[in-house]
N, C-alpha and C positions, 0 to 999 in steps of 0.2 A: 739713663742720661737725658737731658732735656734738650730736643732735637729740633732745629731750626731748617726749614726747607727753602732754599733760594734758587731760582725765584720762578714764577709762574708767567708772568707776562712782562715781556722786556722788548725794547726797540732793537737790541743789538744781537748779532750771532743767531739770527733766525732763518732756517732754511728758505729759500724763496718760494717753494711749494705751498708754504702755509698761506701765502696771501694769494694765491693763484690757482685758476682751475686747470683741468686738463690739457686746456688749448693754450694756456700763458696767460689770459686775461684775469684782470684783477675780480676778485670775488665781491659779490654783493654784500652790503652790511648784514643781511640775515645768514647768509652762508658762513661769513667770517665769525659771526656769533656764535654758529652752531658748532663751527671748528673750535673756537676758545673753549665753550662749554665742555666739548669732549676731552680736550686735552686737559682742562683742570679737573674735571670729574675722574678722568684715567688715572692722573698722577696723585691727586689728593686723596681719592679714594682707595688707592692701592695702599697707602700708609695711614689711612683713617686710623686714629687711637695710638699710632706710634710716632709720629711726628707731630710735635706739640704746637708749632707755630710756622706760618708760612710768609714769605715775603712775596705777597700776591702782585703787586705791580712796582716795578723798579724804575726809578729815573724817568718819570714821565714830564719832568719839567725843565723848561730852559733856564739859563742863568737869570733872566729878568723876571720869572716866576710865571712866565705864560706856559701853556701845555706845549710839549715837544709835538712837532708836525710828523708823527711817525705814521707808518702805515695803518697801525691799528686805529690811531685818530682820523687818519684821512679816510678809511673805508667806514668805520662805525661811527665815528663822531666822538665828542667829549666824554659821552657817558660809557665808553668802554671801560674806563677805570671802575665805575660803579658795578659795571656787569661782571667784571673780574672779581670782585668781592662777592657779590651776590651768588656767583658759580662756587667760589671755594667755600663759601658758608653751607650751600647746599650738600657739599661733598663731604665736608666734616663740620658739623655745628658747633663742636667743642674746640676746634683749633684757635689760637690767637692769630689774627690777621692784620697784617702790617703793610703800610706804604713805606718804601725804602728809597732814600736818594741821597746824593752827595752835595756839599757846599750849602747846607741848609743854615750854616751859621751866617751866612751872607744875608742882609736883610731883605734884598729884592726877592731872591729865591725862596727864603724863609716865609715871607709874607704871601708868596704865592702857594706855598704848601699849606700855611695856614687857612687860606681861603679855599682851597681844595678839601681840605679836611672838615671844614666847617659846613661846606655844601652837602658833602656825602652823609655827616651825620644828620644835617636837616632832612635829607631825604631818606633817613632810616636805613642807610648802607652799614652794614655789619664791619666798620671799621675799628679795631681796637688799640693800635700802636703806631707809631711814626719811628722808621729807623733813620738814625742820623748816622751816615756812614762813618764820618771823622776819619777821612784820608788826610791827614794833617801834615805839617811841615814843622820846622823848628820857631816859626815864627807866626804862623797861623794856624787855627783862629786864636783870638786873645781869649783868656779865661772870662773876660766879659762877654765876648760874643757867644762862647759855649754856653754860658749860663743864661743869656738871653734865648737862644734857641730852646734849649730845654724847657725853659718857664713857657714860652709861648705856646709849645704843644701840650705841655701838661694843663694849662688852663682851658684847653679844648674838651678836657676829659678823657683823653687818650693816654695810654703809658708811653714811655718813651724808650727806645733801645738805642744803645751805642752800637753798632751793627758792623762795622768793617775797620776796627780800630787800628790804624799804623801812623807810624811819625816818619816822613820822609827827611833824612839828614843831607840829601845831595843838593847841589844848587838847581835853582828853577830850570827847567828845560823850555818851559813854555811861557808865554807873556800872561795867559789866563789861567786861573785855577780850575783844574778839570780832572775827573776821573773817568773820562771817555776811553774805553780801550781801544778804539780806532785809532787813536793819535799814534804818529810814528815820526820821531825827530831823528835827524841824521846824527851819526856817531860823532861825537867831539871830545877829545881828552879832557877839556876843563869840566865837561859835564859828569865825569867820571874820576874824581880827584883820589879817591881810595880804594883801588881795585882789589888791594890785599888784606888790609885791615883797617879799621877805623881809629883815628887817632883818639887818645886818652881825654884830650880837651873837648871832645865832640860827644864823647861817652857821656861825659859830665853834663853837656847841654841837653844830651838827649833825656838823661835821668831827671833832671830838673823840669824839662818838660812834661815828661809823664806825670811827675809828681804834682805839677800845677793842674794838668787835666783832672786828674784823680781826685784832688781836692774839690773840684767843681762836681764831679760825679757823685762823691759821697755826701755833698750838701744836698744833693737831689735823689738820695737812695729811695725815697718813698715814691718818686716818680719814675725810675729807671728800673726796667724789668730785666735787663742783662747788658753786660759789657762784652762784646764778642772782638775778639782779635783777629785780623784778616791774615791769618797765617800762625804757624807755631814758632819755628826758628827763622833767623834770617836767610837760610837757604831755600826756605819754602815760599818767600815773598814773590807776590807778583811784580813788585817794585823793582827787582833786579834786572828785569828786561822792558820796563815800560817807564816813560815813553821812548827811551833810547836803548836798542838792542845792545847787549854785552855790558850794562852799566851794572856795578855792583852796589846794592843798598844794603843797610842795616836798620830797618824800622822797628823791629819787634824787641821783646822782652829777653828772648833767648837767642844766643851766637849760632853760628853754623854747626856748631859741634853740640848743640843742644844745652848748652851752660848758661845759667842765668847771667845777665848783663848788670852794670850799676843801675840800669833804669827798673830791672825787676826787685831790686832791694830798695828802691825809692819810692815804688808803689807800695810794698809791703810797710815802709816806715808811714807812709801817709795814711794807711788805713789804720795802723796802730795807735794814730793819734786821736781816733774817733772813740 
């Protein structure tokens, strides 16, 4: 199997001790860089030659395309991203190295990511790929937005991964598109309309949506290195309890019993057109 390691440097779900010394004070830049290098070398080095690709830095951008003010950024500075890629390349020079983020189909965030990749490449940083997560809905992104995002990164000379694909069929729970795992919305029956089964009409909408996205992916087959679904069956999906606890979602190609849904056959038919 071709295996992807996800992920090495992220702003979320990090133990507090990573950024602090034994007295509780924030680390210096040099101390945190040393800690980052040790972490990356330990993890990547352990699997050298067995994991073919790493999501090196995950979700470093705000929605407006600026760099997220994480503790990585505040302590080290904006070059923490370049350093993470350098350390990953040191640990396994043969691995494909990826920057991964969500909502890159939106123009402002896409432009920020394009500027970031251009800067990294100009500095000689070993970045090979951009991961477009594709946590999508039945209406967003449009095929035009998807096409524009893939094209923008391909023009930079990097590969593109569709890295975390799923399609949310439920009503929007937040005003803003996000895949921030820290978001937690109060339970509301209107946000969980199908707790037991997905109506046939929505199954067909989902199938059409997957077919439209895969039509774009297939057009860009020369630029796309992989399409990775974020889960196998609907029972596995993180969407079931996010951002509303207790919600039942149906975002993948296989149902809760592991059986193919109409969306699965729609993807197959789209591929057979080529």
